N, C-alpha and C positions, 0 to 999 in steps of 0.2 A: 817131504821131500819132494817136489816137484819135478819131472823129467820137462816137459816143456809151457813157454812161455810163448800164448798164441794171438793174435787180434782179429778181433770180429768184424762183423758187421752191426755189430747191432752190442747195444751198452747193457753191459749185466752190473747186479746188486748184491753187494754181500746182504744179508741178515745178520750177520755176525760184527762186522766192523763198519759194518752202511759204506765199505768203499764201492764206485762205480765208475767203469774202465770198457775200454771195447778189448781189453786185453784177458784172457783168461786162462789158467794154467791147465797142465795135462795130470794126469799116470795114468802109467801105463799097466795092467794086469801086472807084468814081474814086481813092481816098487813097493817094497814090503810097508807100507802109509797106503796101501789101492787097501780101500773098501767098497766092492762092489757089487756091493745089496740094492743085487735090484734091474745091474747092469751086465749086460750077454758080454761072456771071459772075453771078447777079443775086441769091445771096447775098452776108448779111454777114461778114467771120470775125469768129473771139468771140477775143478777147486778153483777159489778165491786167489790173484797172484798174490795178494798183498800178506791174508794171513793163515791160506789155503784150507780155510772154510770149505765145505762140501754144501753148502746151502748158501748157494746159487746160484741166482737164477738170471733170467732176461728183467732190465730193469722196466718199472713204469715211468708216465712221465714224472707220477710227484715223487717218486723216487730219485729220478734225474733233478728237479729242482729243488727238491730237497738236499739231496746230496751231493751233486756232481758241480762240474770244476767249470 
């Protein structure tokens, strides 16, 4: 479950579903799906807004070219 969907200034790429977007999902620390391994206790966890994967990172030019719209 995602708490918020926000729009950033950088495109992101999901390594699981190959989604490329300026949007990103956030899970708050009190969310039951939050698995904040390595994240400070008061920070949100960034996830793919499409499949909710935590493997969602800044996209490279190659990823944008191949998977972007």
